[in-house]
One Martini backbone bead per residue (centre of mass of N, CA, C, O) as a GRO file, in nm:
protein
  207
    1MET     BB    1 -19.979 -15.530  -0.088
    2SER     BB    2 -19.868 -15.340   0.147
    3GLU     BB    3 -19.948 -15.077   0.343
    4LYS     BB    4 -19.665 -14.955   0.363
    5LEU     BB    5 -19.618 -14.933   0.055
    6ILE     BB    6 -19.867 -14.765  -0.021
    7ASN     BB    7 -19.776 -14.522   0.201
    8SER     BB    8 -19.537 -14.445   0.060
    9PRO     BB    9 -19.340 -14.251  -0.080
   10VAL     BB   10 -19.220 -14.129  -0.332
   11ASN     BB   11 -18.975 -14.282  -0.599
   12HIS     BB   12 -18.894 -14.023  -0.776
   13TRP     BB   13 -18.666 -13.784  -0.875
   14CYS     BB   14 -18.898 -13.570  -0.997
   15GLU     BB   15 -19.000 -13.539  -0.728
   16PHE     BB   16 -19.165 -13.297  -0.502
   17GLU     BB   17 -19.152 -13.054  -0.226
   18PHE     BB   18 -19.315 -12.801  -0.069
   19ILE     BB   19 -19.210 -12.707   0.243
   20SER     BB   20 -19.439 -12.504   0.331
   21LYS     BB   21 -19.659 -12.759   0.323
   22THR     BB   22 -19.497 -12.977   0.535
   23VAL     BB   23 -19.384 -12.811   0.760
   24LYS     BB   24 -19.416 -12.805   1.142
   25ASN     BB   25 -19.179 -12.704   1.277
   26PRO     BB   26 -19.123 -12.423   1.488
   27ASN     BB   27 -18.789 -12.417   1.414
   28ILE     BB   28 -18.892 -12.377   1.114
   29HIS     BB   29 -18.823 -12.113   0.877
   30ILE     BB   30 -19.027 -12.015   0.595
   31LYS     BB   31 -18.986 -11.841   0.303
   32GLY     BB   32 -19.238 -11.869   0.139
   33ASN     BB   33 -19.338 -12.116  -0.145
   34TYR     BB   34 -19.067 -12.234  -0.337
   35SER     BB   35 -18.929 -12.427  -0.170
   36TYR     BB   36 -18.751 -12.742  -0.239
   37TYR     BB   37 -18.771 -13.105  -0.245
   38SER     BB   38 -18.595 -13.356  -0.404
   39ALA     BB   39 -18.658 -13.672  -0.401
   40TYR     BB   40 -18.862 -13.788  -0.138
   41TRP     BB   41 -18.809 -14.115  -0.065
   42ASP     BB   42 -18.705 -14.048   0.253
   43GLN     BB   43 -18.977 -13.904   0.392
   44GLY     BB   44 -18.864 -13.620   0.379
   45PHE     BB   45 -18.753 -13.323   0.496
   46GLU     BB   46 -18.817 -13.317   0.807
   47ARG     BB   47 -18.727 -13.619   0.869
   48CYS     BB   48 -18.430 -13.633   0.690
   49VAL     BB   49 -18.277 -13.357   0.659
   50VAL     BB   50 -18.351 -13.264   0.946
   51ARG     BB   51 -18.129 -13.284   1.218
   52TYR     BB   52 -18.175 -13.259   1.551
   53LEU     BB   53 -18.475 -13.114   1.582
   54HIS     BB   54 -18.683 -12.998   1.777
   55ASP     BB   55 -19.061 -12.983   1.821
   56LYS     BB   56 -19.021 -12.764   2.034
   57PRO     BB   57 -19.045 -12.475   2.156
   58SER     BB   58 -18.871 -12.209   2.227
   59THR     BB   59 -18.710 -12.098   2.528
   60VAL     BB   60 -18.549 -11.938   2.774
   61ASP     BB   61 -18.478 -12.205   2.934
   62LYS     BB   62 -18.508 -12.369   2.632
   63PRO     BB   63 -18.312 -12.335   2.395
   64ILE     BB   64 -18.330 -12.338   2.025
   65ASP     BB   65 -18.222 -12.392   1.742
   66GLN     BB   66 -18.256 -12.235   1.426
   67LEU     BB   67 -18.429 -12.253   1.102
   68TYR     BB   68 -18.352 -12.069   0.800
   69ILE     BB   69 -18.551 -12.029   0.495
   70GLY     BB   70 -18.565 -11.932   0.198
   71ASN     BB   71 -18.644 -11.854  -0.121
   72PHE     BB   72 -18.587 -12.054  -0.385
   73VAL     BB   73 -18.494 -12.334  -0.274
   74CYS     BB   74 -18.270 -12.613  -0.350
   75PHE     BB   75 -18.312 -12.957  -0.260
   76GLY     BB   76 -18.143 -13.233  -0.266
   77ALA     BB   77 -18.111 -13.551  -0.247
   78GLU     BB   78 -18.013 -13.642   0.073
   79CYS     BB   79 -17.972 -13.410   0.226
   80VAL     BB   80 -17.813 -13.227   0.511
   81ILE     BB   81 -17.922 -13.074   0.827
   82MET     BB   82 -17.738 -12.991   1.091
   83MET     BB   83 -17.864 -12.976   1.429
   84GLY     BB   84 -17.789 -12.903   1.744
   85SER     BB   85 -17.932 -12.766   1.955
   86ASN     BB   86 -17.926 -12.993   2.241
   87GLN     BB   87 -17.689 -13.212   2.087
   88LEU     BB   88 -17.414 -13.102   2.144
   89HIS     BB   89 -17.114 -13.198   2.226
   90ARG     BB   90 -16.857 -13.161   2.470
   91THR     BB   91 -16.527 -13.109   2.356
   92ASP     BB   92 -16.406 -12.937   2.615
   93TRP     BB   93 -16.424 -13.195   2.758
   94ILE     BB   94 -16.312 -13.492   2.857
   95SER     BB   95 -16.612 -13.580   2.813
   96ALA     BB   96 -16.863 -13.625   2.553
   97PHE     BB   97 -17.056 -13.744   2.741
   98PRO     BB   98 -17.411 -13.721   2.828
   99PHE     BB   99 -17.495 -13.738   3.150
  100ASP     BB  100 -17.631 -13.458   3.101
  101MET     BB  101 -17.753 -13.155   2.985
  102ARG     BB  102 -17.462 -13.023   3.011
  103GLY     BB  103 -17.354 -13.205   2.756
  104PHE     BB  104 -17.493 -12.976   2.604
  105GLU     BB  105 -17.506 -12.750   2.311
  106LEU     BB  106 -17.516 -12.480   2.130
  107ALA     BB  107 -17.466 -12.360   1.776
  108GLY     BB  108 -17.675 -12.207   1.628
  109ASP     BB  109 -17.807 -12.075   1.371
  110THR     BB  110 -17.950 -12.161   1.055
  111ILE     BB  111 -17.882 -12.022   0.718
  112ILE     BB  112 -18.078 -12.016   0.417
  113GLY     BB  113 -18.067 -11.855   0.148
  114ASP     BB  114 -18.176 -11.721  -0.113
  115GLY     BB  115 -18.136 -11.921  -0.399
  116CYS     BB  116 -18.034 -12.186  -0.320
  117TRP     BB  117 -17.815 -12.484  -0.380
  118ILE     BB  118 -17.848 -12.822  -0.274
  119GLY     BB  119 -17.693 -13.098  -0.308
  120SER     BB  120 -17.664 -13.414  -0.317
  121ARG     BB  121 -17.551 -13.524  -0.009
  122ALA     BB  122 -17.523 -13.283   0.140
  123MET     BB  123 -17.369 -13.098   0.425
  124ILE     BB  124 -17.492 -12.903   0.697
  125MET     BB  125 -17.367 -12.754   0.952
  126PRO     BB  126 -17.389 -12.608   1.238
  127GLY     BB  127 -17.435 -12.256   1.222
  128ILE     BB  128 -17.483 -12.191   0.922
  129THR     BB  129 -17.427 -11.959   0.642
  130LEU     BB  130 -17.605 -11.898   0.343
  131GLY     BB  131 -17.593 -11.715   0.089
  132GLU     BB  132 -17.713 -11.576  -0.162
  133GLY     BB  133 -17.695 -11.808  -0.424
  134ALA     BB  134 -17.574 -12.051  -0.318
  135VAL     BB  135 -17.356 -12.341  -0.388
  136VAL     BB  136 -17.378 -12.697  -0.321
  137ALA     BB  137 -17.217 -12.965  -0.371
  138THR     BB  138 -17.204 -13.278  -0.412
  139GLY     BB  139 -17.105 -13.410  -0.096
  140ALA     BB  140 -17.069 -13.179   0.073
  141VAL     BB  141 -16.905 -13.018   0.367
  142VAL     BB  142 -17.029 -12.762   0.566
  143THR     BB  143 -16.825 -12.552   0.807
  144GLN     BB  144 -16.873 -12.273   0.662
  145ASP     BB  145 -16.945 -11.993   0.554
  146VAL     BB  146 -17.126 -11.865   0.263
  147PRO     BB  147 -17.115 -11.669   0.016
  148PRO     BB  148 -17.260 -11.500  -0.210
  149TYR     BB  149 -17.252 -11.674  -0.509
  150ALA     BB  150 -17.116 -11.932  -0.419
  151VAL     BB  151 -16.907 -12.220  -0.487
  152VAL     BB  152 -16.910 -12.535  -0.317
  153GLY     BB  153 -16.663 -12.801  -0.229
  154GLY     BB  154 -16.613 -13.074  -0.040
  155VAL     BB  155 -16.386 -13.212   0.233
  156PRO     BB  156 -16.414 -12.957   0.320
  157ALA     BB  157 -16.563 -12.692   0.211
  158LYS     BB  158 -16.480 -12.495  -0.079
  159ILE     BB  159 -16.411 -12.248  -0.285
  160ILE     BB  160 -16.438 -12.254  -0.636
  161LYS     BB  161 -16.648 -12.015  -0.704
  162SER     BB  162 -16.805 -11.756  -0.868
  163ARG     BB  163 -17.090 -11.679  -1.045
  164PHE     BB  164 -16.984 -11.381  -1.026
  165SER     BB  165 -16.890 -11.089  -1.011
  166ASN     BB  166 -16.846 -10.862  -0.770
  167GLU     BB  167 -17.019 -10.645  -0.903
  168ASP     BB  168 -17.271 -10.826  -0.961
  169ILE     BB  169 -17.322 -10.913  -0.669
  170LYS     BB  170 -17.377 -10.633  -0.557
  171LYS     BB  171 -17.614 -10.580  -0.746
  172LEU     BB  172 -17.796 -10.816  -0.665
  173LEU     BB  173 -17.819 -10.739  -0.365
  174SER     BB  174 -17.941 -10.448  -0.418
  175LEU     BB  175 -18.215 -10.556  -0.553
  176LYS     BB  176 -18.379 -10.749  -0.375
  177LEU     BB  177 -18.530 -10.990  -0.515
  178TYR     BB  178 -18.659 -11.155  -0.250
  179GLU     BB  179 -18.860 -10.899  -0.180
  180LEU     BB  180 -19.037 -10.957  -0.386
  181ASP     BB  181 -19.304 -11.043  -0.521
  182GLU     BB  182 -19.373 -11.349  -0.633
  183LYS     BB  183 -19.526 -11.272  -0.891
  184GLN     BB  184 -19.306 -11.080  -0.995
  185PHE     BB  185 -19.077 -11.282  -1.001
  186LEU     BB  186 -19.209 -11.481  -1.208
  187LYS     BB  187 -19.222 -11.256  -1.440
  188MET     BB  188 -18.881 -11.261  -1.457
  189ARG     BB  189 -18.772 -11.515  -1.607
  190GLU     BB  190 -18.635 -11.394  -1.860
  191TYR     BB  191 -18.406 -11.256  -1.669
  192LEU     BB  192 -18.322 -11.506  -1.479
  193GLN     BB  193 -18.241 -11.690  -1.754
  194THR     BB  194 -17.964 -11.533  -1.722
  195ASP     BB  195 -17.639 -11.336  -1.708
  196ASP     BB  196 -17.790 -11.043  -1.717
  197VAL     BB  197 -17.773 -10.811  -1.478
  198GLU     BB  198 -17.829 -10.538  -1.615
  199LYS     BB  199 -18.104 -10.611  -1.739
  200LEU     BB  200 -18.243 -10.672  -1.473
  201ALA     BB  201 -18.201 -10.396  -1.339
  202LYS     BB  202 -18.359 -10.230  -1.546
  203PHE     BB  203 -18.629 -10.369  -1.505
  204ILE     BB  204 -18.667 -10.313  -1.201
  205ASN     BB  205 -18.635  -9.994  -1.226
  206SER     BB  206 -18.909  -9.986  -1.418
  207ILE     BB  207 -19.142 -10.073  -1.206
   0.00000   0.00000   0.00000
């Protein structure tokens, strides 16, 4: 067996990595400890999921788009987060070819909210914000911001449905679930693994 094969990443779908423990790029900001990438046989989150993001710190003279990832985010196998950084081509010019650095432009920061679920082989385009609890279907290409607790799918992705009623979504956002201490959050599993928003709210208000 070759050394390359021996040192290759795990190759089973049920394996995962907690990205807070593996990501080193200073332009990727990860909140908390529980966001994970599932089935990382493709050499892992930072190398294969996050595309075209420089690993040099952003400066005033050379700004770089940033990637912000909330806590308890689930990334499916082979999903992609496209980052413009300084590599987006100028489509407003006659030629999109980058003859020099002026041929690139920033796209804006990308924000993946707390509690999102990104399906396998989904693609998040540069400068997108996914609201808290948003779900991106397998194979979707997200080109616009996604509201909290919305489910989107398709190419380009469109809203399929909301996970909860508008009233319950407002209530969930007001609870600021993901600002709670991680240990406290984990203790609420009984309430988080149901669709009873009112019961969860009563429990949090009693703490």
